[in-house]
C-alpha positions in Angstrom: 0.0 0.0 0.0 1.3 3.4 -0.9 2.3 5.8 1.9 -0.2 8.4 0.7 -3.1 5.9 1.0 -2.0 5.0 4.6 -1.9 8.7 5.5 -5.3 9.3 3.9 -6.9 6.4 5.8 -5.3 7.5 9.1 -6.6 11.1 8.4 -10.2 9.7 7.8 -10.1 7.7 11.0 -8.9 10.8 13.0 -11.6 13.0 11.4 -14.3 10.4 12.1 -13.1 9.9 15.7 -13.1 13.7 16.4 -16.5 14.0 14.8 -17.9 11.3 17.1 -16.3 12.9 20.2 -17.5 16.4 19.4 -21.1 15.3 18.7 -21.2 13.3 21.9 -22.2 10.3 19.7 -22.3 7.9 22.7 -25.2 9.8 24.3 -27.4 8.7 21.4 -26.6 5.1 22.1 -28.1 5.3 25.6 -31.6 5.9 27.1 -31.3 9.5 28.4 -34.5 11.2 27.3 -32.9 14.7 27.2 -30.8 13.5 24.3 -33.9 13.1 22.2 -34.7 16.8 22.9 -31.4 18.0 21.3 -33.3 19.1 18.2 -35.8 22.0 18.6 -38.5 20.2 16.6 -38.7 17.7 19.4 -39.5 20.4 22.0 -43.3 19.9 22.0 -43.0 16.1 22.0 -40.4 16.2 24.9 -42.5 18.7 26.8 -45.6 16.6 26.4 -43.8 13.5 27.6 -42.2 15.4 30.5 -45.6 16.4 31.8 -47.4 13.2 30.8 -48.1 10.1 32.7 -45.2 8.0 31.2 -42.5 10.4 32.4 -41.9 8.5 35.6 -42.0 5.0 34.0 -40.7 5.1 30.4 -37.9 6.6 28.4 -38.1 7.5 24.7 -36.5 4.2 23.8 -38.9 2.2 25.9 -41.7 3.2 23.4 -39.9 4.1 20.2 -37.4 1.3 19.7 -37.5 -2.5 19.8 -36.2 -4.1 23.0 -34.0 -6.7 21.5 -30.5 -5.2 21.2 -29.7 -5.7 17.5 -33.1 -4.4 16.2 -32.9 -1.6 18.7 -29.6 -0.3 17.4 -30.6 -0.8 13.8 -33.7 1.3 14.4 -31.6 3.9 16.3 -29.1 4.0 13.4 -31.7 4.4 10.7 -33.6 7.0 12.7 -30.4 8.8 13.5 -29.5 8.9 9.9 -32.8 10.5 9.0 -32.6 12.9 11.9 -29.1 14.0 11.0 -29.8 14.5 7.3 -33.1 16.4 8.1 -31.2 18.7 10.4 -28.2 19.1 8.0 -30.4 20.0 5.1 -33.1 21.8 7.1 -36.0 19.8 5.7 -37.8 18.7 8.9 -41.5 19.3 9.5 -42.9 21.6 12.2 -45.1 18.7 13.3 -43.3 15.3 13.7 -45.3 12.4 12.3 -44.3 8.7 12.9 -43.5 6.5 10.0 -45.3 3.2 9.6 -42.3 1.2 11.0 -42.3 3.5 14.1 -46.0 3.1 14.6 -45.7 -0.7 14.6 -42.8 -0.5 17.1 -44.8 1.8 19.4 -47.8 -0.5 19.2 -45.7 -3.6 20.1 -44.2 -1.8 23.0 -47.6 -0.6 24.3 -48.8 -4.2 24.2 -45.6 -5.6 25.8 -45.8 -3.2 28.8 -49.5 -3.3 29.2 -50.3 -6.9 28.3 -52.2 -7.6 31.5 -54.5 -4.6 30.8 -55.1 -5.2 27.1 -55.2 -9.0 26.8 -59.0 -9.1 26.9 -59.1 -6.3 24.2 -57.5 -8.7 21.7 -60.4 -11.1 22.2 -62.7 -8.6 20.6 -61.9 -8.9 16.9 -63.1 -5.5 15.8 -60.7 -3.8 18.2 -57.5 -5.7 17.3 -57.0 -3.8 14.1 -56.6 -0.5 15.9 -53.6 1.0 17.6 -53.5 1.7 21.3 -52.7 5.4 20.6 -55.7 5.8 18.3 -57.7 6.3 21.6 -54.9 6.9 24.1 -52.6 9.4 22.2 -52.5 11.8 25.2 -51.2 9.2 27.6 -47.5 9.2 26.7 -47.0 12.7 25.5 -49.6 14.6 27.6 -52.6 16.5 26.4 -52.6 18.3 23.1 -51.8 22.0 23.3 -49.5 21.7 26.3 -46.7 23.3 24.2 -46.4 26.3 22.0 -46.7 24.1 18.9 -50.3 22.7 18.6 -50.6 19.1 17.6 -51.8 18.7 14.0 -53.5 15.6 12.6 -52.9 16.6 9.0 
């Protein structure tokens, strides 16, 4: 291998390492809820959670990522990529809307945590095709209108 290539690879590794350190990359690997509020578009969501009923019992990851380690970090990686690119190119919405994959993860986590409460619900066939948050949207992120940005269904 040529000397210039080795220097180039070492330079890329150093730049990557400095970038990870400066951005406090490891914070995004954990479960600290304040980390999710680093971007201002999350202010209303974080504020709603902070004043909601789940604040004392669930972190963002408890609801929004799978609980198995590998799927959890794949989800965090894909979401992180979308968040970083949205922030870098300034193309993020005023009102955050969950993607289909996220909706499925949240539903699975609602059922996982509250299986004792919802087990009988699944026996009623017409209810099993609905998501928990169709009726209980206010539970995890508080009542609508608690922040400066009103919740929008559109």
